[in-house]
Every structure is written in C-alpha cells, then in structure tokens.
Residue, then its C-alpha position, 0 to 999 in steps of 0.5 A: m659161177k665165180r670162185r670166192l677169194f677164200t676158195k682161190i687162196f685155199l686151192a692155190t695154197g693147197t695145190l702148192v703144198l701138194i706139189s711141193l711134197t710130191v717134188m720133195m718125195l721125187i727128189m728123196t726117191v732119186v737121192y735114196n735110189n742113187y744111194l742104195s744103188k751105190e751101196e749095192y755096187n760097193t757090196l758087189k765090188t767087195t764080193c767080187n774082189t774077195v772071191s777073186s783074191f781067194y780064187k787067185d791064191n788057191q788056183h793051184a789047188i783047184s783042179d777037179f770038182e772036189s777041190r772046187k767045192g771049197i771055193y763054192y762054199i766060200m762063194k756060198n757063204i759070201s753070197q748069203v751074207s751079201d744077199n747076191s749071186i756069184y759066178i766064176t767064168d773062164s777066160d771066154g766068159f762061160i760060167k764054171i762055178c755058180t752059187c746055185d744049190q744045184w751046182i754042189l750036187n754034180g758040179s753043174c746047174e742051169h747056168t753052167s756052160t752059159r756065156i754071160d752077156k758079151k758086151f758086159f764081158n768085153d767091157s769087164l776085160k778092160k776094167p772092172v764094170g758095174k752096171i745094170t744088165t741081164l747078164g744074158i741069163y736073167k729075164e729081169p735087169h740086175y745090178a752086176y759087177s765084175s772082177l778079173i781073175t789073173a794067173r801069177d804071170g798076169t794072164i786072164i784066166g777067168m772072171v768073178v761076176a756078182s749080181s743082185p736083182i733090181s726088184e728087191l731095191k724097187s720093193l724097198l723103195d716102194k715100202v719107203g714110199k708107202i711109209y712116207i705117204f702114210s707118215a705124211i697123211v696126218p701132217l697133211i690133214l693138220m696142215f690143211v685144217a690150219l690152212y683152212g683156218i688161216t685162209y678164212k681168217l685172212t679173207k674174212p675181213l675182205k668179205l666184211m669189207s665187201t658187205a660194208s661196201k655194198a651197204m655204203a653203196s645203198g647209203d648205209f654207213s653204219k657198218r664197221i670192220p672189226v680190227t683183230s690184228d696189227d698186220e697189213i689186214g688189220e691196217l686195211a680194216e682200220s683204214f676202211n673204218q676211217m674211210t667209212n667214218a669220213l664218208s659218213n661225216l661227208e654224207k651228214m655234211r652233204k645232207t646238212f648243207v643241202a638242208d641249210v642251202s634250201h632253207e637260206l634260199k627259200t626265205p628270200m625266194t618266197t619273199i621275192g615271189g610274194f611281192i612280185d605276185g602282189i604287184i602283178d595281181g594288183t594286191i599291192d597298191s601302185e603307190k607302194e610298188k617302188y617300196y616293195l621292189t626295193l625289198v625285192s632288190g635287197e632279197v636278190k642281192r642277198l641271194s647273190r651274196i649267198t651264191e658268191s660266198m658258196l662259190s668262194i668256199a667251194r673254190i677254197e676247199s677244192n683240191e685244185f686251189s693253191l695259195k698265192e702267198e706274198k709278204f705284207d704288213f699285217k698292221e697296215l692291212l688291219l688299219n685300212i680295214v678299220f679306217s674304212q669302217e670309220q662312219r659305222i664306228d662313229a655312228k655307234c660311238l664305239d671306242i677303239v682300243g689297242l690299235d696304237t700298241i700293235e707293231s708292224i708284223t710281216v706275214s707271208a700269206e694270200k693277202d686278199l684272203i687274209y683281208r677277207v678274214v679280218y674284214n669279216l671279224v671287224d664287220n661282225a664286231i661293229k655289228f654286234t657291239n652295243e652303242s658306245g661299246t668297246i672294240t679291242f684289238s691285239a696282235s703279237t708274234s712268237s718264234k713261228n706264229m702271229t696271233f691276232s684277237i678282236t674283242n667286242t662288248g655287247k650281248g655276247i654269244s651264249r656258251a651253247d652257241i659257241p661250238y657252232v658259230f663256225e658252221r655253215f649257215y649257223k646263226t643265233d636267234k639274235s643274229r637272225s632277228e637283227n641282221k637280215d643281210s647275214t648269209g651265215l657263211g662269213l665265219y665258216m669262210v673265215k675258219t676255212i681260210v685260216e686253216k688253209h693257211g695252216g692256222k687256227i681260229s677260236v671264239a670265247g665268251d658268254t651271254n652279256e660278256p665280251t666276245t673274243f675271236k682269235f686266230t693264229l697264222p704261221l709267219 
C-alpha cells in the first residue's frame, strides 16, 4: 500500500522530533551526571581534607578509645551534613575508625580491621584519589576520595577515605528523567497537533493538484487550486492555475481549430466530389464538363492555399522557428507591392493617397514575412474598397518603433466583427459572399508575423465607415 505524502512528512518530522528530544535528553543526562559526579567528588574531597587536618592537629591527644570518641563525633557530624561515610585507616590500609553507629559502642564495627581495596590504597599513597570503587567493603560501586594523614615529621600514619553510593545519584537522575519526560509530554502533544496541522496545510494543495491533474487527463479543465499563502506553495498553486488556464484555452483553440478546418475543407471537397460524380455518372452534359472541371480546379487550388497557409502558420508558431532578420527599406517594399497591384487598382478606379509623403524607413526584420504582411493588407484593401474609392497609406517612426497604417473606404467592418477579424478562419458574411478565394487565414497570419517580430497590430472602423489596419514594428 502506498504511503501518502502527508503520512511520509508527518512520520519523518515526528521521528526527527523524537530523535532530537531523545538525543537532547541523553546529552543532558551525561552533562548533569558529570556535573553531579564532580560536585560529589568535591564534597568528598572537602570532607577528607577537613577530617585529615583535624586528626593531624589532634593526633597527640588520640591514644585510646575514649580520646578517639572526639574524632568520631567530628566525623559523624561531617558525615551527616555531607551525607557520606568516612573511614580512617592506619598506614597499612586497615580501618580503625568508622562513622557506623556500632563503632561508638565498643570501638569496632563490621568495617574495622578490614583493609580497603589495595589498588585504591596504593594509588592514594601517591596522590589524593577520587574514583568509583567498592573499596573492598561494599557490594555496589561507590564514589570514593582519599586524603593522607601525616605526622609532623611527614611520615604517613594513616588515610581518610570518604564515600557515597552511586545509587543515590542514579536515583536522582531517574527522578530528573521522569520529570523531564512528564514535563515534555504536554509540549510534545501540542507539537504533534501543530505538526499535523502544518503538514496537512502543506500537502493539501498538492493533493488538490493531483486531483486536478487527473481531471485534466480526462479532459476536465474546470478545476482550480485555491491560493491560500504567498510562499512557495502559493506560487506553485498559482502557477498550476495559470497552466490550467493555458491548457484550457489551448484545448478550446484546438477544438475551434478542428471545427474551423473541418468546415473550411468540407465545402470545397463537397463541391469537388459533387462535380466529379456528376461527370462520371453523366448527370453533367459533356459540353459543360470543361466548365465544371474548371470549377473543380479552382476548389483544388483553394484547398492548396488553405493547406499552404496552415503549414506556414504552424512553422511560424513553432518553438524551432527563428527570424532571419535583415535591414531593408520599408518604403521600397511597400511601393513594389502597390505597383504589382496596378491593374487591379486601375480596374476599380481607386485613388491612392499618401505614398508620395512616406520617407525611406530602414527596419530590421525578416523581409519575406513583412512582405507577406503588407501584401495581405494591401490585397484586402483593394478587394473591399468600393469602386472609385480611396486607399490611404501612412508610415512614421518614433525613437524605437515604426508605425504603418492603411485605410480604405467601402462597406467597412461592423464593430461586432472587429474583435474577431484576426482569428483563424473568421469571415464576416460580406467576405464569405463576395470572396470565394479567401481562406480566412490571411489576417491571422498577419497578426502572428507581426507579434513574432515584437510588434502589435490593430483594426478600427465600423459599417459604412473607412477601415484602418495599423501595425508597429521595432526598428
């Protein structure tokens, strides 16, 4: 069974928190244990030095049991205050005085005449020693510290040994550990609740994205991710929504494109099929075959133009396409196009205005593509200008751009059609009825080429008003 990202993050973070707390507790235990051990050794050292100094100063008065009682009571009081056991040995390590309650009764107890651990004793003869040992008299390890007792001439006459059980320190550490654990339970519960909420909040957008992605895979582009933060997750959600919008628009364009292409190809193919079937089955007279074959040829050429235009647009829109820019005179290109249409202009008795006022303008662009843009605009202007109408040209420059406009009189384009004239296969009713050769891709190609060069194109006009196409190109 797959683990959800929420579970993985929650478990990983929770485990990390527990490990961190455990390591912190271990470190604290070690540090606290070292601190208590050091303090315990210091207490034992002070005890040994105090008893050793008192014994040394009063050793001349300590000759029998009665006189030793005084040193016992001093040792007993110090033992009770410091909470440890104190022993005085002779020069061979045998215990002579002990802080046991039994010792005061008759001067002996279970420890007297017992020799302390030989290694500890020998080490203590070299220097004061603090270590963990049983001293040879305990079953469990104890903290122990020693201090030598010397005569006035420097001779070692005995040793003071103070000890305390390790179990007491362990018991204290256990209590501290329990306090730490119990005091950590409430913060841990609050931390895991907060961790749960944070993890859920972090993974919820990802879960929604997964659901939306599955919906998109099935063709549903209506899902959107709510943007609830301005961090990386919020940016990801916003980017996902932008991608969804782009894919949705792309899908709409694809469906529209398929529908438009199907419509545009269906009409000429139906015409071609009908005429050819009529010739084959004899419905069309043999005398009219040439006429209908001419119509078929025109429809075939129309299909060819549509296909060629679609291929050109696909090439320009592809990511692999790159402009082959060169510097050329825009005025010269415009004049060549207008002069090439001289017969059509004369046939409709059109008045050309503004060409003589345009100055030479050097632009850097792909010349063949700009030629196609201007040619399409001039061709449309001639096509839709009324008899004896006027076409006006204008071209100017600013610091960064060149602006070209072409205005023609005629029936014009209605305001309702203006927003759609640059779309694929879009034709007004007028153009459909009067221009059978139109593919509906010319203006879309014009817009694509201009925008590929970093420019903008627009159209203005209304029914029975002049129509103006204007585009800008970076110089």
